[in-house]
N, C-alpha and C positions, 0 to 999 in steps of 0.2 A: 204832776211832772209833765213838762212839755216835751214834744218830740224834738230831737236835735236837728239842726239844719242838714240838708242833704249835700253837704260840702263836697264829699268825694265824687259823687256822681256829677255835680255841677261842674267841678273842675275837669272831669273826664269829658263832659259835653263841650266845654270850651276847647279842649285839646282836639276833640273829634271835629269841631267846626274848622279849626285850623288845618287839620289833616285832610278834610274833604276839599278845602280850597287849594291844596297843593297836589291834588290827584290829576292835574291836567297833563302831566308828563306821561301818563299811561301806565305808570308803575303802581298797580293797585295791590294794596296789602292791608292787613288788619292793623288796628291801632295797637301800638306798643304800650304795655302797662307801665305807668310811672309809679314806681314803688313808693315815692314820697307822699303821694296824694291818695294812696289806696289804703283802706283800713285792713287790719289783720283778720277781722271776722265780719261776716255778712251781717248787716243790720237791716231788717225788713223795713224799718221806717225810711231808710234812705231810698230803697228801691220803690217803695209804695208811692212816695211823693212824686217820683218821676213817672212811674207807670200811670198814675192818675192823670198827669199832664199829657202823656202820650194818648191815652184813650179818650180824653175829653176834647182834644183838639179837633175842630171840625174839618179843617183842611191842612195838609202838610205837603210841602214840596218834596220832590224826590231827594234833594240834598238834605233836608231836615230829617227825613226818615232814615237816610243813611247815617247821619250824625248820631241819632238815637240808637240805632242798631250797633254801631261801632262802640259807643260808650257802654251800653249794656253788655255787649259781648266781652269787652275788656274787663268789666267789673266781675262778671261771673267766672271768667277764666282765672282770675286771681283769688277771689274770695272763697272761703270754705263755708258752705251753706248747709245748715241742718234742716232737712225737710220735715223733721218731726215736729218742729215748732209751727203751730197753726199760722202765725203771721207770715212766716217764710213761705209756707205752702200757698197761701192766698195770693201774695204778691207775685210769686213765680208763675202761678197759674194765669193771673191776669196778663203777665208779660208774654206768656206763650200764646194766649188768644190774640193779643195785639200783633205779635210777630207773624202768626199765621195769616192774619188779615192783610198785612202790608206787603208780604212777599208773594202772596198768591198772584199768578199771572193775571194781568188785566186785559180788558177788551182792546187795548192798544195793539195787541198782537193778533187780534181776530181779523178775519176777512172783512173788507169794507162792503157794507150792504149797498145794493143799488139805490141810487137817489138819496144817499145818506146826507143829512143836513151838514155835517162837518166831515172833511176827509180825514182818514187815518194818518197819524204821524209817520213820517219816514225817518227811520233811525239811521244815523251814520254809524260806522264801525266804532267810533269813540263812545257814542251814546249807548250802543249795545253792550260794550265792555263795562260801562259804569252800571248799567241796569243789572247785568249778570253779577257784578261784584256786590251790589246791594242784596241780591238773592243769596249769594254765597255767604255773606255776612249773617243774614238772617238764619240760614241753615246751620252755621256754626253756633249761633245763639240757641237754636232749638236743640242742638246736640248737647250743649251744657245743661239745658233744662231737662233733657231726657235722662241725664245722669241723676237728677233729683227725683225722678219718678213722680212728676207733678201732674201727669195727664189724668184727668178725670175720665171714668168709663164713658160718660155721655159725650165727651169731647174727643175721644180716641179716634173715631172715624174721621173727624175734621182734620186732625193732625196727620193721619195716614193719607188722606186725600191731598193735603198740601205737599207732603213728601213725594207721593206718587206722581205729582205733576212734573217732577224733575228727573224722571227715569227714562227719558228718550232724547238722545242727542239730535234728533231731527228738529226739535223745537228750538226756536230762536232764543228763548229765555234761558236755555240750559247750556252749561259748559261742562267740561270733564270734572272739575272740582265739585260743582253742584251735584252732578250725577253720582260721584263717589260718596259724597256726604249723605245724600238721600238714600242711596242703596244700603249704606252702612246702618243708618238709623232704622230703615224698614226691616233689615235683617234681624236687628235686635228685637224689634217688636214682634216679628214673625216667630222667632224662637220662643219668646215668652208666651205669645198667644197660642201657638200650635200645641203647647202642652195641655191646653184646654180646648178640644175640638169644637165644642158648642160655642165657646166664646169667639173663636176665629170665624165660624160660620155666621155668627151674629154680626161681627164687624163687616164681613163681606155684604151681608144683607143690608146693613145700614148704609154702606157706600152706594149700593145699587138703588136702594129705595129713597134715600134722603138727598144724595148728592147728584146722582146721575139721572134717575127717572124724571124728576121735575123739569130738567132742561130739554128733554126729548118728548114731553107729554103732548105738545101741540103739533108735532110733526110725525106722529106715528103712521106708518103706511097702512092704508085701509085694507090691505090684503091679509092683515093679521087680526086674530081675535085677542081678547084680553089675556088668554092663557098662553099666548105665544105660539099659536097654531095657525095653519093656513085656513083662511076664511073660505068656506065653500061658495058663498055668494056675497062678495064684498058689497057693502052698502053704497048705493049711488049718492052722488052729491057730497062726497067727502074726499076731495082730491088731496094729494100731497101738497103742502104749502110750497110755493116757489120762493126764490131768494128775494123777490120783491116784497114778501111778507116777512121781513127780517125779525119782527117780534115773535114769530112762531118758531124761530130757530136760535134760541139763546145759546145753545151749545156751539154754534158756528160763528155768531156775530158778537157775542158778549163774553163767553167763557170757553175759549178754544182749548184750554188745558184739560177740560173734562174728558176729551177723547184719549189723552195720555193716561189719565186716571182709570178710565174704562179698560184701556189696554193692560194696565198693571193688574187690575182685578181679574181679567181673563187669564193672565199668566199664573194666577194663584189657584185656579180651580182644578178639581179632580172630577172624575166622572159622576160621583154622587152629588157633588155640589152643583155641577152643571144641571143635573136633573131637578134639584131642589129649587134653583133660581132661574130656571128656563124662562118663565114669563117676564122676568126683569132683564134678562140678557138679550133676548131676540129683538125687541123693538128698537133699542138704540143701535144695535149692530146693523140691522137692515136699513135703518134710517141713514146711517153713515154710508153704507154700501151703495145706496140708491140715490145719493145726493148728486146734484147737477155738476158740482165742482170736481174736476178730475183728481185733484190732490186728495179729496176725501174719498173718492172711489178707490184710490190706491190704499189709503189707510183702512178702508173697509175690507179690502181683500186681505190685508195683513192681519186684521183683527179676526176675520173668519178663519184664516189659516191657523191662528193661535187656538181658536175654539175647537177646530177639527182635530187637534192633537189629543183632546180628552173627551170630546162629545161622543156618546155611544151611537153607533149606526142605527140601532133600533129606535132611538129617540128622534133622529132625523126623519125616519120614515113614518113613525107614528104621528108626528106632528105635521107631516107634509112639507116641512121646511127644506128638505133635500131638493125637491123639485123647484121650490121658490128660489133658493139660492142659485141653482143652475140656470133658471130662466132669467134671473137678474144679471148674471155674469156674462152670458153668451153674447149679448149685443156689444159688450166692451171689446170683443175681439176685432171689431171693425172700426174702432176709433183710430183711424190711420191718417197719415198725411194725404192730401193737403188740408182736409177739413180740420184735422187735429194737429197742432204743432208737433214736430218730431220730438222735441224735448219733453213733451207731456205724453205722447203716444208710447214711447219706449218703456218708461217705468210702468205705465198702465198695462201694456201687453205682458210684460214680465210678471207682474203681480197677478193678472187675470189667468194666464195659462197655468201658473203654479197652483193657484187656488182651485181652479177647475179640476186639475189632475188630483189634488189632495181630496177634494170633495168626492170625486168619482171613486177613488180607491177606498174611501171610508164607507161610502154607500154600498159598494158592491165588492165586499171583501171576501165573500164565501165562494167556493167553487160553483155552487148552484146559480149564483148571480152573474157568472162570467158572460153570458150572452148580453145582458144589460150593460155590463161594463164595456164590452166591445162596441155596442151600439152607441153608447154615449161618447166614447173616444173617437169613433168614426165621425160623429157629428162635429166634434171639436176640430178634427182634422179637415173636414170638407168645408165647414163654415168659417173656420179661422185661418188655417194654414194656407189652403189653396186660394181662398178669396183674398187673403192678405197679400200673397204674391201677385195676384192679378191686379190689385189696386195700387200697391206700393212696393212691389218687388224691386223697382229701380233704385230705391233708397237703400244704400248699403247697410246702414245701421238697423233699419227695419228688417232687411233680409237676414242679417246676422241673428236677430232675435228669433225670427221664424225658424231658421235652421236649428238653433239650440232647442227650441221648444218642440220641434219635430223629433229631435233625438230623444227627448223625454217621453214623447208619445209612443215612439217605436219601441223603446225599452219597456214601457208599461203594457203595450199590447202583445209583445212577444211575437210568436210565429204568426199571429193573426194580423200583423202589420203588412204581410206580403201583398194584400189586396191593394195597398197604396203605393207599391213600388213603381208601377207604371206612371204615376204622377210625380213621385219624388225624384227618381233617378234622372229624368230629363232636366229637372230644375237644378240638380246638383251638377250635372255635366255642363249645363249652360253657364253656371257660376264659375266652375273651375276653368273653363276654356275661354272666358271673356278676355278680350284683348288687354284690358288694363286691370286684370284681376289681382296682380301682385301689388297694386297700389294700396290695397286694404287687406293686410294679412288676417285680421280677426275673422273676416267673412270666409276666407279660404279654410282657416282652421275649423270653423264651425261646420263647413261642408264636409271636410274630411272626417270629423268626429261623427257626423250623421251617417256617413258611409260605413264607419266602423260599427255603429249600432245596427245598421241594416245587415251587415255581414254576420254579426253575432246572432241576430234574431231571425233573419230571413234567408239564411244560407241555402236552404233547399231550392230556392228560385234564382240563385246567382247566375247559373249557366245561361238562363234565358236572357238575362240582362247584361251579359258580360261586355258587350260592345259599348254601352253607355258608361259602364264603370271604367273600363280601360281607357276610353277616349278622354274622359275628364281627368283622370289621375295622370296619365302619361303626358298629355299636353301641358298640364299645369306644372308637372315636375320638370319638364324640359325648359319651360319659361323661367322657373326659379333658377335652374342651372345656368341659364344664359345671363342672369343678372350680374352686372359688373361688381357691385358692392351690396350683396344681399344683407338685409338687416337680421338681427338675432331672431325676430319674429318670423321672418321668411325661412330662415334655416330650421326653425322648430317645425314649421309647416312641412318643409321638405322631408324632415325626419319622420313625421307622422304619416306622410303620404307613402314613404318607402315601407313602413310597417304594414300599412293597409294593402299595398300592392303585393307584398310577400304573402300576406294572408290569403288574398284572392288567388294568387298563383298556386299556392299549396292546396287550396280547396278544390280548384278546378283543373289542376295539372293533368289529371288522367283523361280529361275530355279531349278528343282528337281535334275538334274545331278550335278549342282553346289553345292547344299546342301549336296549331298552324298560325293563329293570331299572334302568339308570343314570338314565334320564329320570325314572322314578318316584321314585328316591331324591333327585334334585336338587330335585324339586318339594316333597317332604316336608320337606327341610331345606336352605335356600339356602346354608348354610355349606359344603355338600359340592360346590358348583359348581366350585371351583378344582381340587380333587383328583380329581374324577370327570369332568373334561372330556376328551373324546377329541381327541387331536391328530392331524391328518392330515398325513402327510409326503409 
């Protein structure tokens, strides 16, 4: 008995070709099922003939891949498939493997290597929309196949790696629909696998060992041992490969999606799994963190932050990696304009300060380690905040970042932050009293919030610094009051300043010198009467 012709799928492919040709208007949607050409029941011989043609084709254009995906997705959306039949299972498994292959992000999205033979393609918005639609169609197809439970145990890690590549909206190949589909499928797999802890641990190990490690093998930092510990005496003659050796960084120049896969893996770990897989986690993490590209430094900070949420502090210290991470991050505090473009400097500073603070709080979480915690945060303040103001304080957006991060540091240090008031308060006062300060309200608000943090944590020393505090707040408040048409942002800043002024007045109202200062200010400007009034309880 001969196999019947694959008429339904051939007809679907014809419709898919016509469908793809009419996608120029930007309205991208899946292929509608034509009931007249669809069989009532799935026939594995129909699918097998097309799957074989898919997998044997040496080269396929993007449009041909999209046509095949649209046809197969429409077919499986309509047909009832019995996965218990061996032929069904084999054909569907082959289709899943091919789909994973064609929708996995390619090196077209990777950074261009220095002196590359061919330049990377530049995608127009229309090109990106079509590429994303292709990925979404493939994910819909994988979703139908997931319902058939065709994933072989030895291919489950490949499927999860493919889905995990679509879990970050920062990636150009991902849109909201792709993100939702990938997360929904990963959640189903996660629920099924979590019921067997050893199996879940095995999948994570496969992802780290087979999919992630090989791409980072040639660019492992020499400061690490094979066990993921700090090398006491790094071997000479083994420098970190530069971007000019692009073959040693396939994770960057060939498979950029692997960083997102690694990020998803880190999000699934608990403390026990971190300890078990430490030698597989640290080399790629430190490689990304220490890369020369600022975009990857930022991703590395984000990845380290994710790890620090579950990594035991004792493991960081035993391995010596706490110090390694700290030493790697500290130089990033001085990636400032004009040597570093402001658009790159701001996200890097945000990520670095947040990660350094998280790292310090994890390493020195016990009361006994408080001196080391203070010493580390002092170094961050002096090396980062003060030098940052010295070199780039005239850039208002950089100054805003430094103000916000100073607030975080003051809150983390508590009363021990008073040693830095002599440096911080003149900066705040200068910011608030600048002639054109009202032109950029976010910086004013950041300065006021920093003052609020200083009052909460360093109130015992406020009396000594009352002149700087009053000068900045009062002059800035008066300038906002003098604005003809203050914006909503300025009005919010004014309200916050009034709250801080009232707090200062109540805290220091019993001080005679403070009372004299307040009386003089009220006489100079009657508008200050309400907010500088001392309330006696």
